[in-house]
Steps between C-alpha positions, in 0.01 A plus 500: 500500500841656585810312599359163389730263322366326190623201302531424127554170330567500129457130419660484154566207277874569517545671839326597816539855634404548863491848649397699805371857455360785699151651476620731221609184301874562528713184509675449841635142450521281192620150399506323164537129442439262204168323464590144582296206625181621675580376854848645496395838347210555732724406797724792398199729494391399843851533630520857371178618649567319826813711532324815372150502649232698313132581561377369167639365172396553137596232251533524127537151347584354165208304363252383414397526864171505682444858607136490625502549882168312514637185341609211715813488268590870552875521450542175305729488199314349210620370159847668505779365282708480820375147570632478860279799592181364351237461779721684759290737715735785589254662742420178690870433540577845636197508729638203695783717617387863463191600703445829325274629214610384160377602158598328173456603139697464181850658470385726218195611703742593778705709252180669373404587853842637585483735202136589596582606852849645462609497136396600151126475571490658844262770376280260300196295580595221258801352332626185327852372572680263270822323566696393188790281587552123535118487478228752430232580762253778565312638788210752484364728777173685502419726792749318721374155422663231290324382182417130523216256553523120469872551543769764418550634148749339260561794266845375406335218308263727296489402139647744252554575132834389354747749357566446127874455572434239764274244325738208529591530867352206694480684831608395847172461685454130586124545484442734202822499305512828307139592540521686834703797625730294725579273207627782276584799718664361820877504567536136404336564170750773424789261586345222289492712189842675535713288728562817703359687792339838446791702644737337242288601196531827312212749506443465128450120512169397342406305808419822684251596228336159537486511885363854491219379270395230747542711818300786339223255431515401865464861608217570250308196619540627859364840396208344310408244782566705810530865400769566768635847574854369455686198365830411672758280329760327726726197478839423355404538135379854568843616615558610141402872485485496120241220513259718695505764226428229236212370704345842541523565128363165408220538752389819326520332155286203615252710683460718189323773698218265614508539882612804681811489721707771679843597362639156412825588675304542826259211429749227429779521755766304687469435876570806718626293793870435455708187551229262379316575825138533385392161644669558835320831545184342384531216748565747787190689404293182471629383840397826655160479334451152647611612841248787496201276416 
């Protein structure tokens, strides 16, 4: 479809990003506002798209969230730590005001889809995308379809093996402490150990070796479980270029030659879409897919 306008909503735990794009998934208009109380925040979304009409909207939401279109609760936020949003049905709220096709998935699924249609995995049939930032989440695509069943995957809470230098850290995950990836490898875990943000720490700080060990396990588990053609690492923690090299080297050590992968520099990559725009592109593509059904 040419000359059609598409909408994107990145419903993040900290901020909402609403955008209008063309059929080539280029942003035409965009607005960013903090994630406040549900009624106020969704009113801002509706106001934006009332002023900038589109043919369909793709939504990537923080979670957990019901993503099964066949469910009566499709679009409902589940047991999120953001208590005010628990039980809020984003789709139902928007449908009262926007009589257009809407598609909702997780924010990390949207990012994965963006990289799949126009980014690092544009020539692949499969990929796994991880975001490593305030939290950790993962989305997997096989032949254009998201991996999931009963609900969406929660790869950021996969259990991992502790680093020898990190045995005493109690972790930051309220559910699993230091036993899961988010508890030991997210941005808050870095801050909890060092009292500093990543950009403030020198490259030779031992925390990078520790984080690389956990993130490399995450990538290896993705390879073992899904056998994707590419693994893409995004999010604020991954802004450190030296960390990527440590992850690749540690991945090869942990794999120990067991499973085949392409050149690790081509297999484990950062997002190819600039400006943290993977989710927006993915939402545009998902909106178009919904419109074409």
